C-alpha positions as CSV (number, residue, x, y, z in Angstrom):
1,V,-23.2,-39.1,11.5
2,T,-19.8,-38.1,12.9
3,D,-19.9,-34.8,11.0
4,F,-23.4,-34.1,12.3
5,A,-22.4,-34.8,15.9
6,Q,-19.3,-32.5,15.6
7,A,-21.5,-29.7,14.0
8,H,-24.1,-30.1,16.8
9,K,-21.4,-29.8,19.4
10,L,-19.7,-26.8,17.8
11,L,-23.1,-25.0,17.6
12,S,-23.9,-25.8,21.2
13,G,-27.1,-27.5,20.3
14,R,-28.4,-24.8,18.0
15,N,-30.5,-25.8,15.0
16,I,-28.0,-26.9,12.3
17,P,-30.2,-26.3,9.2
18,G,-31.1,-22.8,10.5
19,F,-27.5,-21.9,11.1
20,V,-26.5,-23.1,7.7
21,Q,-29.3,-21.1,6.1
22,T,-28.3,-17.9,8.0
23,H,-24.6,-18.4,6.9
24,L,-25.6,-18.9,3.3
25,E,-27.7,-15.7,3.3
26,R,-24.7,-13.9,4.8
27,I,-22.1,-14.9,2.3
28,G,-24.4,-14.8,-0.8
29,T,-22.6,-15.6,-4.0
30,I,-19.0,-14.8,-2.7
31,R,-16.3,-17.2,-3.7
32,D,-13.4,-18.8,-1.8
33,A,-10.0,-17.3,-2.5
34,S,-6.7,-17.3,-0.6
35,V,-5.1,-14.1,0.5
36,A,-2.4,-14.5,-2.2
37,Q,-5.0,-14.9,-4.9
38,V,-7.0,-11.8,-3.9
39,A,-3.7,-9.8,-3.6
40,E,-2.6,-10.9,-7.1
41,E,-6.0,-10.0,-8.5
42,M,-6.2,-6.6,-6.8
43,I,-2.6,-5.7,-7.9
44,A,-3.4,-6.6,-11.5
45,D,-6.6,-4.5,-11.3
46,K,-4.8,-1.5,-9.8
47,T,-2.0,-1.7,-12.3
48,N,-4.5,-1.8,-15.2
49,R,-6.1,1.3,-13.7
50,G,-2.8,3.2,-13.9
51,R,-2.0,3.4,-10.2
52,G,1.6,4.6,-9.4
53,D,4.5,2.2,-9.8
54,N,5.8,2.8,-6.3
55,W,2.4,2.2,-4.7
56,I,2.0,-1.0,-6.7
57,K,5.5,-2.1,-5.6
58,D,4.6,-1.5,-1.9
59,L,1.5,-3.6,-2.4
60,R,3.4,-6.4,-4.0
61,N,6.2,-6.4,-1.5
62,F,4.0,-6.5,1.6
63,L,0.9,-8.4,0.5
64,L,2.6,-11.0,-1.5
65,G,6.1,-11.0,0.1
66,T,5.1,-10.8,3.7
67,A,1.3,-11.2,4.4
68,A,0.3,-14.0,2.0
69,P,3.0,-16.5,3.2
70,R,1.8,-16.0,6.7
71,L,-1.9,-16.1,5.9
72,K,-2.2,-19.4,4.0
73,K,-6.0,-19.6,4.2
74,P,-9.1,-18.2,2.5
75,I,-9.4,-14.5,3.1
76,M,-12.8,-14.9,4.7
77,A,-11.2,-17.1,7.3
78,V,-8.5,-14.6,8.3
79,T,-8.9,-13.4,11.9
80,L,-7.8,-10.3,13.7
81,E,-5.2,-12.4,15.6
82,D,-3.8,-13.5,12.2
83,L,-3.3,-9.9,11.1
84,E,-1.8,-8.9,14.4
85,E,0.7,-11.7,14.1
86,T,1.6,-10.6,10.6
87,L,2.2,-7.0,11.8
88,T,4.3,-8.0,14.9
89,K,7.5,-6.6,13.7
90,Y,6.1,-3.2,12.7
91,S,5.4,-0.2,14.8
92,G,4.6,3.5,14.5
93,R,4.1,5.0,11.0
94,T,5.3,1.8,9.4
95,R,2.6,-0.3,11.1
96,N,0.0,2.2,10.1
97,N,1.1,2.1,6.5
98,K,1.0,-1.7,6.5
99,I,-2.5,-1.5,8.0
100,G,-3.5,0.8,5.1
101,L,-2.4,-1.8,2.6
102,L,-4.4,-4.5,4.4
103,V,-7.5,-2.3,4.4
104,Q,-7.1,-1.8,0.7
105,L,-6.9,-5.6,0.2
106,F,-10.0,-6.3,2.3
107,N,-11.9,-3.4,0.7
108,Y,-11.2,-5.0,-2.7
109,A,-12.4,-8.4,-1.4
110,K,-15.7,-7.1,-0.2
111,G,-18.6,-8.5,-2.3
112,R,-16.2,-10.8,-4.1
113,Y,-14.6,-13.0,-1.4
114,I,-16.0,-11.6,1.9
115,P,-19.5,-10.2,2.8
116,E,-19.9,-6.7,1.4
117,N,-21.8,-5.1,4.3
118,E,-19.7,-6.2,7.2
119,K,-16.7,-4.5,8.9
120,T,-13.6,-6.5,8.0
121,V,-10.9,-7.7,10.3
122,A,-8.5,-5.2,8.7
123,H,-10.7,-2.3,9.7
124,K,-10.6,-3.5,13.3
125,L,-6.8,-3.2,13.5
126,D,-5.7,-0.4,15.9
127,R,-3.2,2.1,14.5
128,D,-0.3,3.4,16.5
129,A,-0.4,7.0,17.7
130,V,2.3,8.9,15.7
131,K,3.5,12.4,16.5
132,P,3.9,14.6,13.5
133,A,7.6,14.8,12.7
134,E,9.1,18.2,12.0
135,I,10.4,18.6,8.4
136,E,14.1,18.7,8.5
137,I,16.1,20.9,6.1
138,W,19.8,20.2,5.4
139,T,22.2,22.9,6.4
140,P,24.5,24.2,3.7
141,E,27.4,22.2,5.2
142,E,25.3,19.0,5.2
143,A,24.3,19.5,1.6
144,K,27.9,20.2,0.6
145,K,29.1,17.0,2.3
146,I,26.4,15.0,0.6
147,L,27.3,16.4,-2.9
148,H,31.0,15.9,-2.3
149,T,30.7,12.2,-1.2
150,A,27.9,11.1,-3.6
151,H,28.8,8.9,-6.6
152,E,28.8,10.6,-9.9
153,D,25.6,8.8,-11.0
154,E,23.9,10.0,-7.9
155,L,24.7,13.7,-8.2
156,G,21.7,14.5,-10.4
157,F,19.3,12.9,-7.9
158,F,20.6,14.8,-4.9
159,A,21.0,18.1,-6.8
160,I,17.4,18.0,-8.1
161,G,16.1,17.0,-4.7
162,M,18.0,19.8,-3.0
163,F,17.5,22.7,-5.4
164,A,14.2,21.9,-7.1
165,G,12.2,20.4,-4.2
166,I,10.9,17.5,-6.3
167,R,9.7,14.4,-4.5
168,T,11.9,11.4,-4.5
169,C,9.2,9.2,-6.2
170,E,9.0,11.8,-9.0
171,I,12.8,12.0,-9.5
172,C,13.0,8.2,-9.7
173,V,10.8,8.2,-12.9
174,M,12.3,11.3,-14.6
175,D,14.8,11.4,-17.5
176,W,17.2,14.2,-18.5
177,S,14.9,15.5,-21.3
178,Q,12.7,16.9,-18.5
179,V,15.5,19.2,-17.2
180,K,15.3,22.4,-19.2
181,P,18.4,24.7,-18.6
182,H,18.2,28.2,-20.1
183,P,20.6,31.1,-20.5
184,D,18.2,33.2,-18.5
185,P,18.2,31.6,-15.0
186,D,14.6,32.7,-14.5
187,E,13.6,30.5,-17.4
188,S,15.4,27.3,-16.3
189,H,13.0,24.7,-15.1
190,I,12.2,21.0,-14.7
191,E,9.1,19.5,-16.2
192,V,7.3,17.0,-14.0
193,K,5.1,15.0,-16.3
194,A,1.6,13.9,-15.2
195,A,2.5,10.3,-15.4
196,G,5.3,10.7,-12.9
197,S,3.7,13.2,-10.6
198,K,2.5,12.1,-7.1
199,M,-1.0,10.6,-7.4
200,K,-0.8,11.5,-11.1
201,L,-2.4,14.9,-10.4
202,G,-1.1,16.5,-13.5
203,R,1.9,18.1,-15.2
204,R,3.7,20.9,-13.5
205,I,6.7,23.2,-14.1
206,V,9.3,23.5,-11.3
207,P,11.8,26.4,-11.4
208,I,15.5,25.5,-10.9
209,L,16.6,27.6,-8.0
């Protein structure tokens, strides 16, 4: 009786059986799951599908390290205010990147843990306006200073980045067998393998300048 009275009050006198029926039709066969559970499941799925290690690391660090401890509730119960509170310390491009990870999470949850045909709270988050930053190029003096002060085990990283133009995420998964010096400077190159290339778009050959 107490529960009925509370429900009647919350619904402002609306028909309780009708409201329950409408809600059941809305949620269909979706299951309850916490934010942490959905994040773990999505990360496992993306890993099995061969998504990049750096992207998976970003997902794990933010969704499981930051978001899940703050959102200790079923994902369907998460509100826009909950997400805004989770994003409080972020701004600019970083905030937008974190919103992108939340959108990935809620997209994955659609049809599984939240209604499939509704706009999620993550999609309602406002992104910050970010002015495109100019690409900066080190001057010869700056490059010289970096190479002179770098530790011995860092020299290869900086040299390849400076003179071959290979992305940081690609250098991090390379090994020395991919660096191909040659007596003819025009033949010297670095092989970026498909598994290590950005977005796994395919193998490519980068000349050593």
